C-alpha positions as CSV (number, residue, x, y, z in Angstrom):
1,M,-24.7,26.6,55.0
2,A,-28.3,25.6,55.5
3,S,-27.7,24.8,59.2
4,A,-25.6,27.9,60.0
5,R,-26.8,30.8,62.0
6,A,-29.3,32.8,60.0
7,V,-28.2,36.2,58.7
8,Y,-30.6,38.8,57.4
9,V,-30.5,42.0,55.3
10,I,-32.3,44.5,57.5
11,A,-31.4,47.7,55.6
12,A,-29.9,48.6,52.2
13,K,-29.2,51.9,50.6
14,R,-27.1,53.3,47.8
15,T,-26.3,56.7,46.5
16,P,-27.2,57.7,43.0
17,F,-24.3,56.9,40.7
18,G,-22.6,60.0,39.4
19,S,-21.2,60.1,35.9
20,F,-17.5,60.4,35.3
21,G,-16.6,63.9,36.2
22,G,-20.2,64.5,37.2
23,S,-22.0,65.8,40.2
24,L,-20.3,63.5,42.7
25,K,-16.8,63.9,41.5
26,K,-15.7,66.0,44.5
27,I,-17.2,63.7,47.2
28,S,-14.6,61.2,48.4
29,A,-15.2,57.5,48.3
30,T,-15.2,57.6,52.1
31,D,-17.8,60.3,52.3
32,L,-20.0,58.5,49.7
33,A,-20.0,55.4,51.8
34,V,-20.8,57.4,55.0
35,E,-23.8,58.9,53.3
36,A,-25.1,55.4,52.2
37,T,-24.5,53.9,55.6
38,K,-26.2,56.7,57.5
39,S,-29.2,56.5,55.2
40,A,-29.4,52.7,55.7
41,F,-29.6,53.0,59.4
42,A,-32.0,55.9,59.2
43,S,-34.4,53.7,57.2
44,L,-34.8,51.3,60.2
45,P,-37.5,51.9,62.8
46,E,-36.5,54.4,65.5
47,G,-35.3,52.8,68.7
48,T,-34.3,49.5,67.1
49,V,-30.8,49.0,65.5
50,S,-28.3,51.8,65.1
51,A,-24.6,52.2,64.2
52,S,-23.9,51.8,67.9
53,D,-24.9,48.1,67.7
54,V,-22.4,47.3,64.9
55,G,-19.8,44.6,65.7
56,E,-18.0,44.6,62.4
57,C,-17.6,47.1,59.6
58,Y,-16.5,46.1,56.1
59,V,-16.0,48.5,53.2
60,G,-15.0,47.6,49.7
61,N,-12.9,50.0,47.7
62,V,-10.7,49.4,44.7
63,I,-8.9,52.4,43.2
64,Q,-8.4,54.0,46.6
65,S,-8.7,57.6,45.2
66,S,-9.4,59.4,48.5
67,P,-6.6,60.9,50.5
68,D,-7.7,58.8,53.5
69,A,-8.1,55.6,51.5
70,A,-5.8,53.7,53.8
71,Y,-8.3,54.4,56.6
72,C,-11.5,54.0,54.5
73,A,-13.5,51.4,56.4
74,R,-12.4,52.8,59.8
75,H,-13.4,56.3,58.8
76,V,-16.7,55.2,57.3
77,G,-17.6,53.3,60.5
78,L,-16.6,56.0,62.9
79,M,-18.3,58.8,60.9
80,A,-21.4,56.7,60.7
81,G,-21.4,56.3,64.5
82,I,-20.0,52.8,65.3
83,P,-18.3,52.4,68.7
84,T,-14.6,53.1,68.8
85,S,-14.2,49.5,70.1
86,T,-15.7,48.1,66.8
87,P,-13.1,47.0,64.3
88,A,-13.2,47.8,60.6
89,L,-11.7,46.3,57.5
90,T,-11.2,47.7,54.0
91,I,-11.6,45.1,51.3
92,N,-10.4,45.0,47.7
93,R,-11.8,42.1,45.6
94,L,-11.9,44.5,42.6
95,C,-15.4,44.5,41.0
96,G,-16.6,41.9,43.5
97,S,-15.7,44.0,46.6
98,G,-19.3,45.0,47.4
99,F,-20.4,41.4,47.3
100,E,-17.3,40.4,49.3
101,T,-18.2,42.7,52.2
102,V,-21.6,40.9,52.4
103,A,-19.8,37.5,52.5
104,Q,-17.5,38.8,55.3
105,G,-20.3,40.2,57.3
106,T,-22.3,37.0,57.0
107,D,-19.3,35.0,58.2
108,A,-18.8,37.4,61.1
109,I,-22.4,37.0,62.3
110,R,-22.4,33.2,61.7
111,L,-19.2,32.9,63.8
112,G,-20.7,35.0,66.6
113,K,-18.2,37.8,66.1
114,A,-21.0,40.3,65.6
115,D,-24.8,40.6,65.7
116,V,-24.9,43.6,63.3
117,A,-22.5,44.3,60.5
118,I,-21.9,47.2,58.0
119,C,-21.2,45.8,54.6
120,A,-20.5,48.7,52.2
121,G,-18.8,49.3,48.8
122,T,-17.6,52.6,47.5
123,E,-15.7,54.2,44.6
124,N,-14.9,57.7,43.3
125,M,-13.4,56.9,39.9
126,S,-13.4,60.6,38.9
127,S,-10.8,61.3,41.6
128,A,-8.5,58.4,40.5
129,P,-5.0,60.1,40.7
130,F,-2.2,60.3,38.3
131,V,0.8,58.9,40.1
132,A,4.6,59.1,39.9
133,D,6.9,56.2,40.8
134,G,8.3,57.0,44.3
135,N,11.7,55.6,43.3
136,A,11.8,57.9,40.3
137,V,10.9,61.0,42.3
138,R,11.9,60.7,46.0
139,W,15.6,60.3,45.4
140,G,15.9,63.1,42.8
141,V,15.1,63.7,39.2
142,N,18.0,63.7,36.7
143,L,18.9,66.9,34.9
144,G,17.0,67.0,31.6
145,S,14.4,64.4,32.8
146,S,10.8,65.0,33.5
147,L,8.3,63.2,35.8
148,Q,6.4,60.4,34.2
149,L,2.9,60.1,35.5
150,E,0.7,57.0,35.3
151,D,-3.1,57.0,35.2
152,S,-4.1,54.9,38.2
153,L,-7.5,54.4,36.8
154,W,-6.3,52.9,33.5
155,A,-3.8,50.8,35.5
156,G,-6.5,49.4,37.6
157,L,-8.5,48.4,34.5
158,T,-5.5,46.5,33.1
159,D,-4.3,43.1,34.2
160,R,-0.6,43.2,33.8
161,L,-0.1,39.6,34.6
162,A,-2.5,38.5,31.8
163,G,-1.1,41.3,29.6
164,T,-4.6,42.6,28.7
165,P,-7.0,45.4,29.6
166,M,-10.4,44.3,30.8
167,G,-12.0,45.2,27.5
168,M,-9.9,42.6,25.7
169,T,-11.1,39.9,28.0
170,A,-14.7,40.7,26.7
171,E,-13.4,40.5,23.2
172,N,-12.0,37.1,24.0
173,L,-15.3,35.9,25.3
174,A,-17.1,37.3,22.2
175,E,-14.8,35.2,20.0
176,K,-15.2,32.1,22.2
177,Y,-19.0,32.2,22.3
178,G,-19.7,33.6,18.8
179,I,-21.1,36.9,20.1
180,T,-21.6,39.6,17.5
181,R,-21.3,43.4,17.6
182,E,-25.0,43.6,16.8
183,E,-25.9,41.4,19.8
184,C,-23.8,43.6,22.0
185,D,-25.4,46.8,20.8
186,D,-28.9,45.3,21.1
187,Y,-28.2,44.3,24.7
188,A,-26.8,47.8,25.5
189,I,-30.0,49.4,24.2
190,R,-32.0,47.0,26.4
191,S,-30.0,48.0,29.5
192,Q,-30.8,51.7,28.8
193,K,-34.5,51.1,28.1
194,T,-35.1,48.9,31.1
195,W,-33.4,51.4,33.4
196,A,-35.7,54.1,32.1
197,E,-38.8,52.0,32.6
198,A,-37.7,51.1,36.1
199,K,-36.9,54.7,36.9
200,E,-40.3,55.8,35.6
201,A,-42.0,53.1,37.7
202,G,-40.2,54.1,40.9
203,R,-38.3,50.8,41.3
204,F,-35.2,52.5,42.6
205,D,-36.9,54.8,45.1
206,M,-36.5,52.6,48.1
207,E,-32.8,51.9,47.6
208,I,-31.6,55.5,46.8
209,A,-29.9,57.7,49.4
210,P,-30.1,61.2,47.9
211,I,-26.9,63.2,48.1
212,E,-26.8,67.0,48.7
213,I,-24.1,68.9,46.9
214,T,-23.1,72.5,46.5
215,G,-23.9,73.5,43.0
216,K,-23.3,76.5,40.9
217,N,-23.3,79.9,42.7
218,G,-23.1,78.0,46.0
219,A,-26.7,76.8,45.8
220,K,-27.6,73.5,47.4
221,E,-28.7,70.7,45.0
222,T,-30.1,67.2,45.7
223,I,-28.9,64.4,43.5
224,D,-31.4,61.5,43.6
225,T,-31.0,60.0,40.1
226,D,-28.3,58.1,38.4
227,E,-26.4,60.3,35.9
228,H,-24.9,57.9,33.5
229,P,-28.0,56.4,31.8
230,R,-28.8,57.6,28.3
231,P,-32.3,56.1,27.7
232,D,-32.8,58.1,24.5
233,I,-29.8,56.7,22.7
234,S,-30.6,54.9,19.5
235,L,-29.3,51.6,18.1
236,E,-28.4,53.5,14.9
237,K,-26.3,55.9,16.8
238,I,-24.3,53.4,18.8
239,A,-23.8,51.2,15.8
240,K,-21.6,54.0,14.3
241,L,-19.1,53.8,17.2
242,K,-15.7,52.3,16.6
243,P,-14.5,49.3,18.7
244,V,-12.1,50.4,21.4
245,F,-9.9,47.4,22.0
246,K,-9.8,45.4,18.8
247,K,-10.1,46.1,15.1
248,N,-13.5,44.8,14.0
249,G,-14.2,44.0,17.6
250,V,-17.4,44.2,19.5
251,V,-16.6,46.4,22.6
252,T,-17.5,50.1,22.3
253,A,-18.1,52.9,24.8
254,A,-21.8,52.3,24.4
255,N,-21.9,48.6,25.2
256,A,-19.5,48.7,28.1
257,S,-20.1,49.7,31.7
258,G,-19.8,53.4,32.6
259,I,-17.0,54.8,34.7
260,C,-18.8,56.3,37.7
261,D,-18.8,57.5,41.3
262,G,-21.1,56.1,44.0
263,A,-21.5,53.9,47.1
264,G,-23.9,51.4,48.7
265,S,-24.3,50.0,52.2
266,I,-25.9,46.8,53.3
267,I,-26.7,46.3,57.0
268,L,-26.8,42.6,58.1
269,A,-28.1,41.3,61.4
270,S,-28.5,38.0,63.2
271,E,-31.8,36.3,63.8
272,E,-31.6,37.2,67.5
273,I,-31.4,40.9,66.6
274,V,-34.3,40.6,64.2
275,L,-36.5,38.9,66.8
276,K,-35.4,41.2,69.6
277,H,-36.5,44.3,67.7
278,D,-39.4,42.7,65.8
279,L,-37.8,43.8,62.5
280,K,-39.1,42.9,59.1
281,P,-35.9,41.9,57.1
282,L,-35.6,42.7,53.5
283,A,-34.1,39.2,52.8
284,R,-32.0,36.4,54.2
285,I,-28.5,35.5,53.0
286,A,-29.0,32.0,51.6
287,A,-25.5,31.4,50.2
288,Y,-22.5,32.9,48.5
289,H,-19.4,31.7,46.6
290,T,-16.3,33.1,45.0
291,S,-14.5,31.2,42.3
292,G,-11.5,31.6,40.0
293,C,-11.2,31.4,36.2
294,D,-8.9,32.1,33.3
295,P,-7.8,35.8,33.6
296,T,-8.0,36.3,29.9
297,I,-11.7,35.5,30.0
298,M,-12.4,36.9,33.4
299,G,-15.9,37.9,32.5
300,I,-17.1,34.3,32.6
301,G,-16.3,34.3,36.4
302,P,-20.0,34.6,37.5
303,V,-20.8,31.2,35.9
304,P,-18.8,28.9,38.3
305,A,-19.6,31.3,41.2
306,I,-23.4,31.1,40.6
307,R,-23.4,27.4,40.1
308,A,-21.4,26.8,43.3
309,A,-23.6,29.2,45.3
310,A,-26.7,27.6,44.0
311,E,-25.4,24.2,45.1
312,F,-24.6,25.5,48.6
313,A,-28.2,26.9,48.7
314,G,-29.6,23.5,47.6
315,I,-31.2,24.9,44.5
316,S,-30.5,24.9,40.8
317,V,-29.8,28.0,38.8
318,C,-33.1,27.8,37.1
319,D,-34.8,27.9,40.5
320,A,-33.8,31.6,40.9
321,D,-36.6,34.0,40.3
322,R,-34.3,36.9,39.5
323,I,-30.6,37.1,38.6
324,E,-28.5,40.2,38.4
325,I,-25.1,39.8,36.7
326,N,-23.0,43.0,36.7
327,E,-22.8,44.3,33.1
328,A,-19.1,44.9,32.8
329,F,-19.4,44.5,29.1
330,A,-22.4,43.4,26.9
331,A,-20.2,40.6,25.5
332,Q,-19.3,39.5,29.0
333,Y,-22.9,39.3,30.1
334,L,-24.0,37.6,27.0
335,A,-21.3,34.9,27.4
336,C,-22.6,34.2,30.9
337,E,-26.2,34.2,29.7
338,K,-25.3,31.6,27.0
339,E,-23.2,29.4,29.3
340,L,-25.9,29.4,32.1
341,G,-28.8,29.2,29.7
342,L,-30.4,32.2,31.5
343,D,-33.9,33.4,30.9
344,R,-33.5,37.1,30.0
345,S,-37.0,37.9,31.1
346,K,-35.8,37.5,34.7
347,T,-32.3,38.7,34.4
348,N,-31.1,42.3,34.8
349,V,-34.7,43.4,34.2
350,N,-34.2,47.0,35.5
351,G,-31.0,47.8,33.7
352,G,-27.4,47.2,34.8
353,A,-23.9,48.7,34.7
354,I,-24.1,49.6,31.0
355,S,-26.8,52.1,31.8
356,L,-26.3,52.8,35.5
357,G,-22.5,52.7,35.5
358,H,-19.9,50.6,37.4
359,P,-18.1,52.3,40.3
360,L,-15.9,49.3,40.9
361,G,-16.2,48.8,44.7
362,A,-19.8,49.8,44.8
363,S,-21.5,47.7,42.1
364,G,-22.0,44.6,44.3
365,S,-23.5,46.8,47.0
366,R,-25.9,48.3,44.4
367,I,-27.0,45.0,43.2
368,M,-27.5,43.7,46.7
369,A,-29.5,46.7,47.7
370,H,-31.7,46.5,44.5
371,L,-32.4,42.8,44.9
372,A,-33.2,43.1,48.6
373,H,-35.8,45.8,47.9
374,E,-37.3,44.0,45.0
375,Y,-38.9,41.5,47.3
376,S,-41.3,44.2,48.5
377,R,-42.3,44.9,44.9
378,T,-42.9,41.3,43.8
379,E,-44.9,38.4,45.0
380,G,-44.1,34.7,45.2
381,N,-40.4,35.1,44.3
382,R,-38.1,33.2,46.6
383,Y,-34.5,33.2,45.4
384,F,-32.6,36.2,43.9
385,I,-29.0,35.9,42.8
386,G,-26.5,38.8,42.4
387,A,-23.1,38.2,40.7
388,A,-20.1,39.9,39.1
389,C,-17.0,39.1,37.2
390,I,-13.7,40.2,38.7
391,G,-10.6,41.4,37.0
392,G,-7.7,38.9,37.3
393,G,-10.0,36.0,36.7
394,Q,-12.6,35.6,39.5
395,G,-16.3,35.6,40.0
396,V,-18.6,36.1,43.0
397,A,-22.3,35.4,43.6
398,V,-24.6,36.0,46.6
399,I,-28.0,34.3,46.9
400,L,-30.9,36.0,48.7
401,E,-34.0,34.3,50.0
402,R,-37.4,35.8,50.8
403,T,-38.1,35.9,54.5
């Protein structure tokens, strides 16, 4: 990858993440991605790069809760202003979808298919529908029978091949790596506290694309802060919660990622575009990798993905100055931390999905946007790694390099 055409992050924005059933519940995944994408282009110097320059448009979406979900990427692109001649592709690599769009955009630019690419991820989990089997409904319902509805959200969080919900894969990792409930709760509190500190310090300001909604009594409201965090929660309080997936287990509602709504959009460009417009990129894409693992311990997926991406980049994992691993579950993150021997002082330092929430298709985009903007707030750091586990037994990692 070192000799390939250079690809840069030139803009990156994300919406605030709305809580489950919160302020963003009525904004479709498509519209959330449009807002993030428009905001990303608006952050670029006037007269440089715009949506009209886009050669490829990729949008990650998992649950597909919007009525126009089948057209998601195409609608996002057109509503953001791309030419009608520019193609679009909706991507579902589950929790890695936001990262996958960056990988796809990077490939498109390196192959000369585009000079500018939209790489977005979006999810409205609040709108996840209850569904009826078409075969049980379309051809008639028997007398005395009733419609059976399935929660598509719960179905999406359950791996039927492995026969387990995602939470049980975290329990499996806790058992394998000797992770205790106390460790999980301690880590959950850390996620909440570090988010609060980062928010107070303004570390999310440059990445946030505020969303305007119609509130009570028809008044306009601006949402500019993540709704899921609970920074005032205490260790004593969450210690009283019962495990969700296993008797005497470790996974609770407090130490698992939040179900949320939100979107993020990363704009990638070739070196030629950067030079032509004298842009100051946020970062360069150094490497990326996707790997497979045992579905019953899918949360360990970031480990092989990070190791392989680091090898592609010509570095060791310990060379990374910052690492962000999506906090699907505290037990899952802690297993990765143990396996990789991570230094917690430079990992997930501004909170993660336990505090911010985890809108499936958008979390990779959030992490990419956050890391890309972190370069402007730090000095001397060179390599940042973003990664996520993926339901079904996969992991993905993207490495950024300071420009």
